[in-house]
C-alpha positions as CSV (number, residue, x, y, z in Angstrom):
1,M,-141.6,20.9,61.6
2,A,-138.0,20.1,61.3
3,D,-135.6,23.0,60.0
4,Y,-133.0,25.3,60.8
5,I,-134.1,28.8,62.3
6,A,-132.1,32.0,63.2
7,L,-131.9,33.2,66.8
8,E,-131.1,36.9,67.5
9,V,-128.7,36.7,70.4
10,P,-126.6,39.4,72.2
11,D,-123.9,40.3,70.0
12,G,-125.0,38.4,66.7
13,E,-127.1,35.6,65.5
14,A,-126.9,31.8,66.1
15,E,-128.4,28.8,64.2
16,A,-130.5,26.1,65.7
17,Y,-132.0,22.8,64.4
18,V,-135.7,22.7,65.6
19,T,-137.7,19.3,65.0
20,G,-141.3,18.3,66.4
21,T,-144.7,19.5,66.1
22,A,-146.3,19.4,69.8
23,G,-145.1,18.4,73.0
24,P,-142.7,19.0,76.0
25,G,-139.6,21.0,74.9
26,V,-136.1,19.4,75.0
27,L,-132.8,21.4,74.4
28,L,-130.4,19.0,72.8
29,Y,-126.5,20.2,73.3
30,M,-124.4,19.1,70.3
31,D,-121.0,17.3,70.9
32,A,-117.8,18.9,70.1
33,I,-117.8,17.9,66.5
34,G,-120.6,20.4,65.9
35,L,-124.2,20.6,64.3
36,R,-124.4,18.5,61.6
37,P,-126.8,15.9,60.1
38,Q,-126.2,13.3,62.7
39,I,-127.4,15.8,65.6
40,E,-130.3,16.6,63.4
41,R,-131.1,12.7,63.0
42,M,-130.8,12.3,66.9
43,A,-133.1,15.4,67.5
44,D,-135.5,14.0,65.1
45,R,-135.7,10.4,66.7
46,I,-136.0,12.2,70.2
47,A,-139.0,14.4,68.5
48,S,-140.6,11.3,67.5
49,W,-141.4,10.2,71.0
50,G,-143.8,13.3,71.2
51,Y,-141.4,16.1,71.7
52,V,-140.3,19.8,70.4
53,V,-136.4,19.7,70.2
54,L,-134.0,22.6,69.7
55,A,-130.5,22.0,68.7
56,P,-128.4,25.2,69.1
57,N,-125.1,25.9,67.6
58,V,-123.2,26.6,70.6
59,F,-120.1,27.7,68.8
60,W,-122.1,30.5,67.0
61,R,-119.3,33.0,68.0
62,D,-116.7,30.9,65.9
63,G,-118.7,30.6,62.7
64,S,-121.9,29.3,61.3
65,V,-122.8,25.6,61.1
66,E,-121.4,25.2,57.4
67,D,-118.3,27.0,58.4
68,L,-117.4,24.7,61.2
69,A,-118.9,21.3,59.7
70,P,-116.3,18.2,59.1
71,R,-115.3,18.2,55.4
72,S,-113.9,14.6,55.8
73,D,-115.7,11.1,56.8
74,L,-115.4,10.8,60.4
75,R,-115.9,7.3,60.5
76,V,-112.5,7.0,59.4
77,P,-110.3,7.2,62.9
78,E,-107.6,9.3,61.2
79,N,-110.1,11.8,59.6
80,R,-111.6,11.8,63.2
81,E,-108.4,12.6,65.0
82,A,-107.2,15.2,62.4
83,F,-110.8,17.1,63.0
84,M,-110.4,17.0,66.5
85,A,-106.7,18.4,66.3
86,S,-108.1,21.5,64.0
87,G,-109.3,24.1,66.9
88,V,-112.3,22.0,68.3
89,M,-110.9,21.9,71.8
90,D,-110.3,25.6,71.6
91,R,-113.8,26.3,70.7
92,V,-114.7,24.0,73.6
93,R,-112.7,25.6,76.3
94,S,-114.1,29.1,75.1
95,I,-117.6,27.9,76.5
96,S,-117.2,29.0,80.1
97,A,-119.9,28.6,82.8
98,D,-120.8,32.1,82.3
99,V,-121.4,31.9,78.6
100,V,-123.3,28.7,79.0
101,C,-125.8,30.2,81.6
102,A,-126.2,33.2,79.6
103,D,-126.7,31.2,76.2
104,A,-129.1,28.7,78.1
105,E,-131.5,31.8,78.7
106,E,-131.6,32.3,75.0
107,W,-132.1,28.8,74.0
108,I,-134.8,28.1,76.6
109,D,-136.5,31.3,75.6
110,A,-136.5,30.1,72.0
111,L,-137.6,26.7,72.8
112,R,-140.5,28.0,74.9
113,G,-141.9,30.2,71.8
114,I,-142.4,27.0,69.5
115,G,-145.7,25.1,69.5
116,G,-146.6,22.9,72.4
117,A,-143.1,23.5,74.5
118,A,-144.3,26.7,75.6
119,D,-145.5,25.5,78.7
120,G,-144.4,23.3,81.7
121,P,-140.9,22.0,82.6
122,I,-138.4,20.8,80.0
123,A,-135.4,18.3,79.3
124,T,-131.8,19.1,78.5
125,T,-129.7,16.5,76.8
126,G,-126.2,16.6,76.0
127,Y,-123.3,14.8,74.5
128,C,-119.7,14.8,74.8
129,F,-119.0,18.3,76.5
130,G,-122.5,19.2,75.7
131,G,-123.6,17.0,78.9
132,R,-121.9,19.5,80.9
133,L,-123.9,22.1,79.2
134,A,-127.2,20.3,80.0
135,L,-126.2,19.9,83.9
136,R,-125.1,23.6,84.1
137,T,-128.4,24.7,82.2
138,A,-130.3,22.9,84.8
139,A,-128.4,24.2,87.9
140,H,-129.0,27.9,86.3
141,L,-132.5,27.5,85.6
142,P,-133.9,24.8,88.1
143,D,-137.6,26.1,87.7
144,D,-137.6,25.1,83.8
145,V,-135.7,21.9,83.7
146,A,-136.8,18.7,85.1
147,V,-134.3,15.8,83.6
148,V,-131.1,16.0,82.3
149,G,-129.4,13.7,80.1
150,M,-125.2,13.2,80.0
151,F,-123.9,10.8,77.5
152,H,-120.1,10.1,76.9
153,T,-119.5,13.5,79.1
154,G,-115.9,14.1,80.1
155,G,-114.6,16.3,82.4
156,I,-117.4,16.3,85.2
157,V,-115.2,16.2,88.3
158,T,-112.1,18.5,87.9
159,D,-110.0,20.5,90.8
160,A,-111.0,23.8,88.8
161,P,-113.4,26.1,90.8
162,D,-116.0,25.8,88.2
163,S,-116.1,21.9,88.0
164,P,-119.5,20.8,86.7
165,H,-120.0,18.6,89.8
166,L,-120.3,21.7,92.0
167,D,-123.4,22.9,90.2
168,L,-125.2,19.9,91.5
169,P,-126.5,21.4,94.8
170,G,-128.7,23.9,92.4
171,A,-129.8,21.5,90.0
172,A,-133.5,20.4,91.2
173,T,-133.7,17.8,88.5
174,F,-133.4,14.1,87.8
175,V,-129.9,13.2,86.1
176,L,-129.5,10.3,83.8
177,A,-125.8,9.9,83.0
178,G,-124.5,7.1,80.5
179,H,-120.8,7.0,80.9
180,A,-118.3,5.4,78.6
181,D,-116.1,2.4,79.5
182,A,-112.5,3.4,79.5
183,D,-112.9,7.3,78.3
184,R,-109.7,9.1,79.0
185,S,-111.8,12.2,79.9
186,N,-113.8,10.5,82.6
187,S,-111.8,8.2,84.8
188,P,-113.5,5.5,87.1
189,E,-112.5,7.9,89.9
190,Q,-114.2,10.7,88.5
191,I,-117.2,8.5,87.9
192,E,-117.3,7.7,91.4
193,A,-116.9,11.2,92.7
194,F,-119.7,12.3,90.5
195,D,-122.2,9.7,91.7
196,G,-120.9,10.5,95.1
197,A,-121.7,14.3,94.4
198,L,-125.1,13.7,93.1
199,D,-126.0,11.6,96.4
200,A,-124.6,14.5,98.4
201,A,-126.6,17.2,96.9
202,G,-130.0,14.9,97.0
203,V,-130.2,14.9,93.2
204,P,-132.1,11.7,92.0
205,R,-130.2,10.0,89.5
206,R,-129.6,6.8,87.2
207,T,-125.9,6.4,86.4
208,A,-124.1,3.7,84.6
209,V,-120.9,2.9,82.7
210,Y,-121.6,1.2,79.4
211,P,-119.3,-1.3,78.8
212,G,-117.2,-1.7,75.7
213,A,-118.4,1.7,74.6
214,V,-115.9,4.7,74.1
215,H,-116.1,8.5,74.2
216,G,-118.5,9.5,71.4
217,Y,-120.5,6.0,71.3
218,T,-123.7,7.6,70.1
219,M,-122.3,9.2,67.2
220,A,-123.0,7.1,64.2
221,D,-121.0,9.5,61.9
222,T,-117.6,8.7,63.4
223,A,-115.5,5.9,64.4
224,A,-116.4,5.8,67.9
225,Y,-119.9,4.7,67.2
226,D,-121.2,1.5,69.3
227,E,-124.7,0.6,68.2
228,S,-125.6,-1.4,71.0
229,S,-124.8,1.5,73.5
230,A,-126.3,4.2,71.3
231,E,-129.5,2.3,71.4
232,R,-129.4,1.7,75.0
233,H,-129.0,5.5,75.4
234,Y,-131.9,6.4,73.2
235,D,-133.9,3.5,75.2
236,E,-132.8,5.1,78.9
237,L,-133.4,8.6,77.6
238,R,-136.8,8.1,76.4
239,E,-137.9,6.7,79.7
240,A,-136.6,9.3,81.6
241,L,-138.1,12.1,79.4
242,D,-141.7,10.4,79.7
243,R,-141.5,9.8,83.4
244,A,-140.4,13.4,84.0
245,L,-142.3,15.6,81.5
246,K,-145.4,13.3,80.7
247,S,-146.3,11.3,83.8
248,S,-148.6,14.3,85.1
């Protein structure tokens, strides 16, 4: 199975890409660019490891997948910059902690209704701001989420009262974080503080800074792509998923 489905959610309808035929469930949170063929390819690859993957359009309140899709080649740096300046960050800022938690319940209910993903623990993995969503989901639904992947995720430690790192005491999970080197949205000081918060909360972790990788390094359809870092992320994610979801 690999197709888009329509999910009935409070106040509307949300699209989601679903791939995989059997296995534990993985909730994949897209980056700020949105749900598109690149995210489909990433979901397909994870599904090929023996998982059922659901990637929702978390911007469903702002428009459909087609409405919000980029119209230019984002491998050209100027095009990527122009797209990011076209209202993307307004959409990101609209996804509050309360919105994340409410939507996460819908996403996981949908994932539970698909084939072999119905029973047992699941994983969340997220990219760019999607990593924050993956972490918040795990903290909100700790009985469901056994492992979290976070890759080139910015804004993980802030001075705001709803900073993502403050959710860690509620996350009964394993956290895998692959930080981008020289990421303006995630400084060395923030990374150090995040690791400290993980340890203080007693959350098992594997975290690392990927050298030479910039924010967005997993996204092969953008100028930020770094193949070696992207492949490292797939290797580490597969190991973490298999250990958490298939070891019993």
